[in-house]
DSSP file (Angstrom, degrees, kcal/mol; ACC not computed):
  #  RESIDUE AA STRUCTURE BP1 BP2  ACC     N-H-->O    O-->H-N    N-H-->O    O-->H-N    TCO  KAPPA ALPHA  PHI   PSI    X-CA   Y-CA   Z-CA
    1    1 A M              0   0    0      0, 0.0     2,-0.2     0, 0.0     0, 0.0   0.000 360.0 360.0 360.0 130.8  -20.9  -10.2    1.2
    2    2 A S        -     0   0    0      1,-0.0     2,-0.4     2,-0.0     0, 0.0  -0.497 360.0-136.3 -82.9 152.0  -19.2   -7.3    3.0
    3    3 A M        -     0   0    0     -2,-0.2    -1,-0.0     1,-0.1     0, 0.0  -0.890   1.8-146.9-110.5 136.7  -15.6   -7.4    4.1
    4    4 A T  S    S+     0   0    0     -2,-0.4    -1,-0.1     1,-0.3    -2,-0.0   0.915  92.2  15.7 -68.6 -44.1  -14.4   -6.2    7.5
    5    5 A D     >  +     0   0    0      1,-0.1     4,-1.6     2,-0.0    -1,-0.3  -0.758  62.5 176.1-136.3  87.6  -11.0   -4.9    6.4
    6    6 A P  H  > S+     0   0    0      0, 0.0     4,-2.1     0, 0.0    -1,-0.1   0.829  82.8  55.9 -63.0 -32.7  -10.6   -4.4    2.6
    7    7 A L  H  > S+     0   0    0      2,-0.2     4,-2.5     1,-0.2     5,-0.2   0.903 105.4  51.4 -67.4 -39.7   -7.1   -3.0    2.9
    8    8 A A  H  > S+     0   0    0      1,-0.2     4,-2.2     2,-0.2    -1,-0.2   0.877 109.4  51.5 -63.2 -36.7   -5.9   -6.0    4.8
    9    9 A D  H  X S+     0   0    0     -4,-1.6     4,-2.2     2,-0.2    -2,-0.2   0.909 109.6  50.0 -64.3 -42.3   -7.3   -8.2    2.0
   10   10 A M  H  X S+     0   0    0     -4,-2.1     4,-2.2     1,-0.2    -2,-0.2   0.932 112.0  46.9 -61.1 -47.0   -5.5   -6.1   -0.6
   11   11 A L  H  X S+     0   0    0     -4,-2.5     4,-2.7     1,-0.2    -1,-0.2   0.871 111.1  51.8 -65.0 -37.5   -2.2   -6.3    1.3
   12   12 A A  H  X S+     0   0    0     -4,-2.2     4,-2.5     2,-0.2    -1,-0.2   0.892 108.9  50.7 -66.6 -39.1   -2.6  -10.1    1.8
   13   13 A R  H  X S+     0   0    0     -4,-2.2     4,-2.2     2,-0.2    -2,-0.2   0.915 112.8  45.9 -63.8 -42.1   -3.2  -10.5   -2.0
   14   14 A I  H  X S+     0   0    0     -4,-2.2     4,-2.4     2,-0.2     5,-0.2   0.934 112.9  50.0 -64.7 -45.9   -0.1   -8.5   -2.8
   15   15 A R  H  X S+     0   0    0     -4,-2.7     4,-2.0     1,-0.2    -2,-0.2   0.904 112.9  46.5 -59.8 -43.6    2.0  -10.5   -0.2
   16   16 A N  H  X S+     0   0    0     -4,-2.5     4,-1.4     2,-0.2    -1,-0.2   0.883 112.0  50.3 -68.3 -38.5    0.8  -13.8   -1.6
   17   17 A A  H  <>S+     0   0    0     -4,-2.2     5,-2.6     1,-0.2    -2,-0.2   0.889 111.2  48.5 -67.2 -38.7    1.5  -12.8   -5.2
   18   18 A V  H ><5S+     0   0    0     -4,-2.4     3,-1.2     1,-0.2    -2,-0.2   0.897 108.5  54.6 -66.8 -39.8    5.0  -11.7   -4.3
   19   19 A A  H 3<5S+     0   0    0     -4,-2.0    -1,-0.2     1,-0.3    -2,-0.2   0.826 113.4  41.4 -64.2 -31.1    5.6  -14.9   -2.5
   20   20 A T  T 3<5S-     0   0    0     -4,-1.4    -1,-0.3    -5,-0.1    -2,-0.2   0.306 112.8-119.3 -99.2   8.7    4.7  -16.9   -5.6
   21   21 A R  T < 5 +     0   0    0     -3,-1.2    -3,-0.2    -4,-0.2    -4,-0.1   0.825  49.0 172.4  59.6  37.6    6.5  -14.6   -8.0
   22   22 A K      < -     0   0    0     -5,-2.6    -1,-0.2    -6,-0.1     3,-0.1  -0.425  35.2-138.3 -71.1 151.9    3.4  -13.6   -9.9
   23   23 A K  S    S+     0   0    0      1,-0.2    40,-2.2    -2,-0.1     2,-0.3   0.781  82.4   8.3 -81.2 -29.0    3.8  -10.8  -12.5
   24   24 A Q  E     -A   62   0A   0     38,-0.3     2,-0.3    -7,-0.1    38,-0.2  -0.971  61.8-150.7-149.2 162.5    0.5   -9.1  -11.5
   25   25 A V  E     -A   61   0A   0     36,-1.9    36,-2.7    -2,-0.3     2,-0.4  -0.996  13.3-138.2-137.8 141.3   -2.3   -9.4   -9.0
   26   26 A E  E     -A   60   0A   0     -2,-0.3    34,-0.2    34,-0.2    25,-0.0  -0.841  21.0-178.6-102.6 136.4   -6.0   -8.5   -9.2
   27   27 A I  E     -A   59   0A   0     32,-2.6    32,-3.5    -2,-0.4     3,-0.1  -0.993  36.4-101.7-132.5 136.9   -7.8   -6.7   -6.4
   28   28 A P  E     -A   58   0A   0      0, 0.0    30,-0.2     0, 0.0     2,-0.1  -0.344  52.6-103.7 -58.0 139.6  -11.5   -5.7   -6.2
   29   29 A Y        +     0   0    0     28,-2.1     2,-0.3     4,-0.1    28,-0.1  -0.395  52.3 147.1 -75.6 138.3  -11.8   -2.0   -7.0
   30   30 A S     >  -     0   0    0     -2,-0.1     4,-2.2    -3,-0.1     5,-0.2  -0.922  51.2-121.3-153.8 154.0  -12.4    0.8   -4.6
   31   31 A R  H  > S+     0   0    0     -2,-0.3     4,-2.0     1,-0.2     5,-0.1   0.881 113.5  53.8 -62.8 -37.2  -11.2    4.4   -4.7
   32   32 A F  H  > S+     0   0    0      2,-0.2     4,-1.9     1,-0.2    -1,-0.2   0.932 110.3  44.9 -63.9 -47.0   -9.4    4.0   -1.4
   33   33 A K  H  > S+     0   0    0      1,-0.2     4,-2.3     2,-0.2    -1,-0.2   0.857 111.2  54.9 -66.7 -33.7   -7.4    0.9   -2.6
   34   34 A A  H  X S+     0   0    0     -4,-2.2     4,-1.9     2,-0.2    -1,-0.2   0.883 107.8  49.2 -65.1 -37.9   -6.7    2.7   -5.9
   35   35 A S  H  X S+     0   0    0     -4,-2.0     4,-1.5     2,-0.2    -2,-0.2   0.864 110.8  49.6 -71.2 -34.5   -5.2    5.6   -4.0
   36   36 A V  H  X S+     0   0    0     -4,-1.9     4,-1.9     2,-0.2    -2,-0.2   0.908 111.0  50.4 -66.2 -41.2   -3.0    3.2   -1.8
   37   37 A A  H  X S+     0   0    0     -4,-2.3     4,-2.1     1,-0.2    -2,-0.2   0.862 105.7  56.7 -64.0 -35.6   -1.9    1.5   -5.0
   38   38 A K  H  X S+     0   0    0     -4,-1.9     4,-2.4     2,-0.2    -1,-0.2   0.889 106.1  49.8 -62.9 -39.4   -1.0    4.9   -6.5
   39   39 A V  H  X S+     0   0    0     -4,-1.5     4,-2.0     2,-0.2    -1,-0.2   0.909 109.6  51.2 -65.2 -41.6    1.3    5.6   -3.5
   40   40 A L  H  <>S+     0   0    0     -4,-1.9     5,-2.4     1,-0.2     6,-0.9   0.865 110.9  49.4 -63.5 -34.9    3.0    2.2   -4.0
   41   41 A L  H ><5S+     0   0    0     -4,-2.1     3,-1.0     3,-0.2    -2,-0.2   0.920 110.0  50.0 -67.7 -44.8    3.5    3.1   -7.7
   42   42 A Q  H 3<5S+     0   0    0     -4,-2.4    -2,-0.2     1,-0.3    -1,-0.2   0.844 111.1  49.7 -63.0 -34.1    5.0    6.5   -6.8
   43   43 A E  T 3<5S-     0   0    0     -4,-2.0    -1,-0.3    -5,-0.2    -2,-0.2   0.524 117.2-113.5 -85.4  -5.4    7.4    4.9   -4.4
   44   44 A G  T < 5S+     0   0    0     -3,-1.0    -3,-0.2    -4,-0.4    -2,-0.1   0.641  81.7 119.6  89.3  15.1    8.5    2.2   -6.9
   45   45 A Y  S   <S+     0   0    0     -5,-2.4    19,-1.1    -6,-0.2     2,-0.3   0.748  79.6  31.0 -84.8 -24.1    7.1   -0.9   -5.4
   46   46 A I  E     -B   63   0A   0     -6,-0.9    17,-0.2    17,-0.2    -2,-0.2  -0.906  68.1-145.5-128.5 160.5    4.9   -1.7   -8.3
   47   47 A V  E    S+     0   0A   0     15,-3.0     2,-0.3    -2,-0.3    16,-0.1   0.748  73.2   4.3-100.3 -26.3    5.3   -1.0  -12.0
   48   48 A E  E     -B   62   0A   0     14,-0.9    14,-2.5     2,-0.0     2,-0.4  -0.998  48.8-149.4-157.7 156.8    1.8   -0.3  -13.3
   49   49 A I  E     +B   61   0A   0     -2,-0.3     2,-0.3    12,-0.2    12,-0.2  -0.995  26.6 164.5-128.0 124.4   -1.8    0.1  -12.3
   50   50 A T  E     -B   60   0A   0     10,-2.4    10,-3.5    -2,-0.4     2,-0.4  -0.900  26.5-132.2-131.7 165.1   -4.6   -0.9  -14.7
   51   51 A E  E     -B   59   0A   0     -2,-0.3     2,-0.3     8,-0.2     8,-0.2  -0.942  17.2-173.7-119.0 141.3   -8.3   -1.5  -14.4
   52   52 A S  E     -B   58   0A   0      6,-2.1     6,-3.2    -2,-0.4    -2,-0.0  -0.922  10.7-164.7-126.2 157.5  -10.3   -4.4  -15.8
   53   53 A S  E     +B   57   0A   0     -2,-0.3     4,-0.2     4,-0.2     6,-0.0  -0.219  31.3 144.8-138.6  48.2  -14.0   -4.9  -15.7
   54   54 A N  S    S-     0   0    0      2,-0.5     2,-0.2     1,-0.1    -2,-0.0  -0.957  93.0 -31.8-127.4 116.4  -14.7   -8.5  -16.5
   55   55 A P  S    S+     0   0    0      0, 0.0     2,-0.3     0, 0.0    -1,-0.1  -0.917 143.1  21.2 -80.8 -13.8  -17.2   -9.4  -14.9
   56   56 A H  S    S-     0   0    0     -2,-0.2    -2,-0.5     1,-0.0     2,-0.4  -0.819  90.8 -93.9-115.1 157.6  -16.5   -7.1  -11.9
   57   57 A R  E     + B   0  53A   0     -2,-0.3   -28,-2.1    -4,-0.2     2,-0.3  -0.548  53.3 176.3 -71.8 125.6  -14.3   -3.9  -11.7
   58   58 A M  E     -AB  28  52A   0     -6,-3.2    -6,-2.1    -2,-0.4     2,-0.5  -0.924  31.3-131.6-131.7 153.2  -10.8   -4.9  -10.6
   59   59 A I  E     -AB  27  51A   0    -32,-3.5   -32,-2.6    -2,-0.3     2,-0.6  -0.921  22.1-156.6-100.4 129.1   -7.5   -3.1  -10.1
   60   60 A V  E     -AB  26  50A   0    -10,-3.5   -10,-2.4    -2,-0.5     2,-0.5  -0.939   7.0-163.1-110.8 118.3   -4.6   -5.0  -11.7
   61   61 A L  E     -AB  25  49A   0    -36,-2.7   -36,-1.9    -2,-0.6     2,-0.7  -0.873  12.4-142.7-103.5 127.9   -1.2   -4.2  -10.2
   62   62 A G  E     -AB  24  48A   0    -14,-2.5   -15,-3.0    -2,-0.5   -14,-0.9  -0.809  24.8-138.5 -86.9 117.4    2.0   -5.1  -12.0
   63   63 A L  E     - B   0  46A   0    -40,-2.2     2,-0.4    -2,-0.7   -17,-0.2  -0.465  10.3-134.1 -81.5 149.4    4.5   -6.3   -9.4
   64   64 A R        -     0   0    0    -19,-1.1     8,-1.8    -2,-0.1     9,-0.4  -0.866  17.2-173.1-109.2 133.6    8.1   -5.2   -9.6
   65   65 A Y  B     -C   71   0B   0     -2,-0.4     6,-0.2     6,-0.2     3,-0.0  -0.994   9.6-161.0-123.4 131.5   11.1   -7.5   -9.1
   66   66 A T        -     0   0    0      4,-1.4     2,-0.3    -2,-0.4     5,-0.2   0.334  68.0  -8.4 -99.1   7.9   14.6   -5.9   -9.0
   67   67 A G  S    S-     0   0    0      3,-0.9     5,-0.1     1,-0.1     0, 0.0  -0.967  91.1 -66.2-176.4-171.3   16.7   -9.0   -9.8
   68   68 A R  S    S+     0   0    0     -2,-0.3    -1,-0.1     1,-0.2     3,-0.0   0.890 130.3   6.5 -65.6 -38.4   16.7  -12.6  -10.3
   69   69 A R  S    S+     0   0    0     -3,-0.1     2,-0.6     2,-0.0    -1,-0.2   0.356 107.6  98.9-125.0   4.2   15.8  -13.4   -6.7
   70   70 A V        -     0   0    0      2,-0.0    -4,-1.4    -5,-0.0    -3,-0.9  -0.845  55.3-153.7-104.4 124.7   15.1  -10.0   -5.1
   71   71 A N  B     -C   65   0B   0     -2,-0.6    -6,-0.2    -6,-0.2     3,-0.1  -0.679  17.5-137.4 -88.3 145.5   11.5   -8.7   -4.7
   72   72 A A  S    S+     0   0    0     -8,-1.8     2,-0.8    -2,-0.3    -7,-0.1   0.856 100.7  55.5 -67.4 -33.9   10.9   -5.0   -4.6
   73   73 A I        +     0   0    0     -9,-0.4    -1,-0.2     1,-0.2     3,-0.1  -0.879  60.0 166.6-102.5 106.6    8.4   -5.7   -1.8
   74   74 A Q  S    S+     0   0    0     -2,-0.8     2,-0.3     1,-0.3    -1,-0.2   0.850  73.5   1.7 -82.4 -39.2   10.2   -7.6    1.0
   75   75 A S        -     0   0    0      2,-0.0    56,-2.3     0, 0.0     2,-0.4  -0.991  58.0-177.8-151.0 140.0    7.5   -7.1    3.6
   76   76 A I  E     +D  130   0C   0     -2,-0.3     2,-0.3    54,-0.2    54,-0.2  -0.964  18.6 166.6-140.5 122.8    4.1   -5.4    3.6
   77   77 A S  E     -D  129   0C   0     52,-2.2    52,-2.3    -2,-0.4     2,-0.4  -0.975  36.0-114.2-143.0 153.1    2.0   -5.3    6.7
   78   78 A R  E     +D  128   0C   0     -2,-0.3    50,-0.3    50,-0.2     3,-0.1  -0.678  26.2 178.1 -84.9 132.6   -1.0   -3.5    8.1
   79   79 A L        +     0   0    0     48,-2.4     2,-0.5    -2,-0.4    48,-0.2   0.847  68.1  47.9-100.7 -51.3   -0.4   -1.1   11.1
   80   80 A S  S    S-     0   0    0     47,-0.8    -1,-0.2    46,-0.8     5,-0.2  -0.811  72.2-172.1 -95.6 128.9   -3.8    0.3   11.9
   81   81 A R  B >   -H   84   0D   0      3,-2.1     3,-0.6    -2,-0.5   -76,-0.0  -0.752  38.5-107.3-116.2 163.9   -6.6   -2.2   12.2
   82   82 A P  T 3  S+     0   0    0      0, 0.0     3,-0.3     0, 0.0    -1,-0.1   0.833 121.8  47.1 -59.4 -30.7  -10.4   -1.7   12.5
   83   83 A G  T 3  S+     0   0    0      1,-0.3     2,-0.3    -3,-0.0    -3,-0.0   0.704 126.6  24.1 -83.0 -20.3  -10.1   -2.8   16.2
   84   84 A Q  B <  S-H   81   0D   0     -3,-0.6    -3,-2.1     2,-0.0    -1,-0.3  -0.757  75.3-160.1-149.1  96.0   -7.2   -0.6   17.0
   85   85 A R        -     0   0    0     -3,-0.3     2,-0.5    -2,-0.3    -5,-0.1  -0.508   7.1-150.1 -77.4 144.1   -6.6    2.5   14.9
   86   86 A V        -     0   0    0     40,-0.3    40,-2.5    -2,-0.2     2,-0.4  -0.967  16.9-179.1-120.5 116.7   -3.1    4.1   15.0
   87   87 A Y  E     -E  125   0C   0     -2,-0.5     2,-0.3    38,-0.2    38,-0.2  -0.892   3.7-170.6-115.3 145.2   -2.9    7.8   14.5
   88   88 A V  E     -E  124   0C   0     36,-2.6    36,-1.6    -2,-0.4     2,-0.1  -0.974  18.1-128.0-132.7 149.1    0.3   10.0   14.4
   89   89 A G    >   -     0   0    0     -2,-0.3     3,-0.8    34,-0.2     4,-0.3  -0.324  40.4 -95.1 -83.3 174.9    0.9   13.7   14.4
   90   90 A C  G >  S+     0   0    0      1,-0.3     3,-0.5    31,-0.2    32,-0.2   0.797 126.3  50.2 -65.4 -27.2    3.1   15.4   11.8
   91   91 A E  G 3  S+     0   0    0      1,-0.2    -1,-0.3    30,-0.1    27,-0.0   0.707 109.7  51.8 -80.3 -19.6    6.1   15.3   14.1
   92   92 A D  G <   +     0   0    0     -3,-0.8    -1,-0.2     2,-0.1    -2,-0.2   0.223  68.0 134.2-105.6  13.6    5.6   11.5   14.8
   93   93 A V    <   -     0   0    0     -3,-0.5    -3,-0.0    -4,-0.3    30,-0.0  -0.516  56.7-126.6 -65.5 121.2    5.4   10.1   11.3
   94   94 A P        -     0   0    0      0, 0.0     2,-0.6     0, 0.0     9,-0.2  -0.279   5.4-133.7 -75.8 154.9    7.8    7.1   11.4
   95   95 A K    >   -     0   0    0      7,-0.1     3,-0.7    19,-0.0     2,-0.5  -0.941  24.2-139.9-101.3 121.5   10.7    6.3    9.2
   96   96 A I  G > >S-     0   0    0     -2,-0.6     5,-2.8     5,-0.3     3,-0.7  -0.714  79.9  -9.6 -86.9 127.1   10.5    2.6    8.2
   97   97 A K  G > 5S-     0   0    0     -2,-0.5     3,-1.6     1,-0.2    -1,-0.3   0.900 130.3 -57.0  51.8  46.7   13.9    0.9    8.1
   98   98 A S  G < 5S-     0   0    0     -3,-0.7    -1,-0.2     1,-0.3    -2,-0.1   0.820 109.7 -44.4  55.8  36.6   15.7    4.2    8.6
   99   99 A G  G < 5S+     0   0    0     -3,-0.7    -1,-0.3     0, 0.0    -2,-0.2   0.347 120.3 102.6  94.4  -6.0   14.1    5.6    5.5
  100  100 A L  T < 5S+     0   0    0     -3,-1.6    -3,-0.2    -4,-0.4    -2,-0.1   0.772  81.2  49.2 -79.1 -26.1   14.6    2.6    3.2
  101  101 A G  S   <S-     0   0    0     -5,-2.8     2,-0.4    28,-0.0    -5,-0.3  -0.357  81.6-123.3-101.6-174.7   10.9    1.6    3.6
  102  102 A T  E     -F  130   0C   0     28,-3.4    28,-3.1    -2,-0.1     2,-0.4  -0.996   7.4-154.0-136.2 135.4    7.7    3.5    3.3
  103  103 A A  E     -F  129   0C   0     -2,-0.4    11,-1.5    26,-0.2     2,-0.5  -0.894  16.6-144.6-102.4 140.5    4.7    4.1    5.6
  104  104 A V  E     -FG 128 113C   0     24,-3.0    23,-2.8    -2,-0.4    24,-1.1  -0.923  20.4-171.4-107.9 127.6    1.4    4.8    3.9
  105  105 A L  E     -FG 126 112C   0      7,-3.2     7,-2.6    -2,-0.5     2,-0.7  -0.889  24.2-139.7-120.6 147.7   -0.9    7.3    5.8
  106  106 A S  E     +FG 125 111C   0     19,-2.5    19,-2.2    -2,-0.3     5,-0.2  -0.939  41.2 166.0-102.0 113.9   -4.4    8.4    5.3
  107  107 A T  E >   -FG 124 110C   0      3,-2.4     3,-1.3    -2,-0.7    17,-0.1  -0.582  55.4 -96.0-121.1 179.8   -4.4   12.2    5.9
  108  108 A S  T 3  S+     0   0    0     15,-0.5     3,-0.1     1,-0.2    16,-0.1   0.679 125.9  55.3 -70.2 -17.3   -6.7   15.2    5.4
  109  109 A K  T 3  S-     0   0    0      1,-0.4    -1,-0.2     8,-0.0     2,-0.2   0.325 124.0 -96.7 -94.2   5.2   -4.7   15.7    2.1
  110  110 A G  E <   -G  107   0C   0     -3,-1.3    -3,-2.4     2,-0.1     2,-0.5  -0.642  68.8 -25.7 110.1-170.5   -5.5   12.2    0.9
  111  111 A V  E    S+G  106   0C   0     -5,-0.2     2,-0.3    -2,-0.2    -5,-0.2  -0.713  75.0 171.2 -83.3 123.5   -3.5    9.0    1.0
  112  112 A L  E     -G  105   0C   0     -7,-2.6    -7,-3.2    -2,-0.5     2,-0.1  -0.874  34.3-113.3-131.9 159.5    0.2    9.9    1.2
  113  113 A S  E  >  -G  104   0C   0     -2,-0.3     4,-2.3    -9,-0.2    -9,-0.2  -0.438  41.5-104.2 -81.0 167.8    3.6    8.3    1.8
  114  114 A D  H  > S+     0   0    0    -11,-1.5     4,-2.2     1,-0.2     5,-0.2   0.865 121.7  53.0 -63.2 -35.4    5.6    9.1    4.9
  115  115 A K  H  > S+     0   0    0      2,-0.2     4,-2.1     1,-0.2    -1,-0.2   0.920 110.5  46.1 -66.3 -43.6    7.9   11.4    2.9
  116  116 A Q  H  > S+     0   0    0      2,-0.2     4,-2.4     1,-0.2    -2,-0.2   0.890 111.8  52.1 -65.6 -39.1    5.0   13.3    1.4
  117  117 A A  H  X>S+     0   0    0     -4,-2.3     5,-2.1     2,-0.2     4,-1.3   0.902 110.5  47.6 -65.3 -41.4    3.3   13.7    4.8
  118  118 A R  H  <5S+     0   0    0     -4,-2.2    -1,-0.2     2,-0.2    -2,-0.2   0.906 112.0  50.6 -64.5 -40.7    6.5   15.0    6.4
  119  119 A K  H  <5S+     0   0    0     -4,-2.1    -2,-0.2     1,-0.2    -1,-0.2   0.892 116.1  40.6 -64.7 -40.5    7.0   17.5    3.5
  120  120 A L  H  <5S-     0   0    0     -4,-2.4    -1,-0.2    -5,-0.1    -2,-0.2   0.608 109.0-124.9 -83.4 -12.4    3.4   18.8    3.8
  121  121 A G  T  <5 +     0   0    0     -4,-1.3     2,-0.3     1,-0.2   -31,-0.2   0.888  63.4 131.9  71.7  40.0    3.5   18.8    7.6
  122  122 A V      < -     0   0    0     -5,-2.1    -1,-0.2   -32,-0.2     2,-0.2  -0.912  37.6-162.8-123.9 152.3    0.4   16.6    8.1
  123  123 A G        +     0   0    0     -2,-0.3   -15,-0.5   -31,-0.0     2,-0.3  -0.551  22.5 138.8-114.4-175.4   -0.3   13.5   10.2
  124  124 A G  E     -EF  88 107C   0    -36,-1.6   -36,-2.6    -2,-0.2     2,-0.5  -0.981  53.6 -22.6 168.6-157.3   -3.0   11.0   10.1
  125  125 A E  E     -EF  87 106C   0    -19,-2.2   -19,-2.5    -2,-0.3     2,-0.7  -0.708  54.8-131.1 -86.2 127.7   -3.9    7.3   10.3
  126  126 A L  E     + F   0 105C   0    -40,-2.5   -46,-0.8    -2,-0.5   -40,-0.3  -0.688  30.5 175.9 -76.8 113.3   -0.9    4.9    9.7
  127  127 A L  E     -     0   0C   0    -23,-2.8   -48,-2.4    -2,-0.7   -47,-0.8   0.951  52.3 -28.3 -86.6 -56.7   -2.3    2.4    7.2
  128  128 A C  E     -DF  78 104C   0    -24,-1.1   -24,-3.0   -50,-0.3     2,-0.4  -0.963  47.7-128.0-155.7 167.7    0.6    0.1    6.4
  129  129 A E  E     -DF  77 103C   0    -52,-2.3   -52,-2.2    -2,-0.3     2,-0.4  -0.976  20.1-170.9-125.1 141.6    4.3   -0.2    6.0
  130  130 A V  E      DF  76 102C   0    -28,-3.1   -28,-3.4    -2,-0.4   -54,-0.2  -0.994 360.0 360.0-132.3 136.7    6.2   -1.5    3.0
  131  131 A W              0   0    0    -56,-2.3   -55,-0.2    -2,-0.4    -1,-0.1   0.264 360.0 360.0-155.5 360.0    9.9   -2.3    2.7
């Protein structure tokens, strides 16, 4: 069965796992979701990315908690949807929570965080925001 918005499914799985304080979450594999997960790893929201293949290929994300009651991911939400795409130029890449959060963009240079996109001077599709 095909899924309309695989990225929204990935974000919902992460959001639900964080809400129930799970140590890890499994997501069906795709290169696109793996590249989004790589950005989350680089920005420090997750601690590890591994792959499992029993019986289907999955991405396993190790979630990060920064204290007894504090989650590294306070909020994760989809910005651009299949029904309404959101594109920004290199000058308009937003700062989430005054730079405390991260926006994930799909650019011509690959999937990047907002900081990397500003540094490279590229814009693209705003995928999601995390803080």
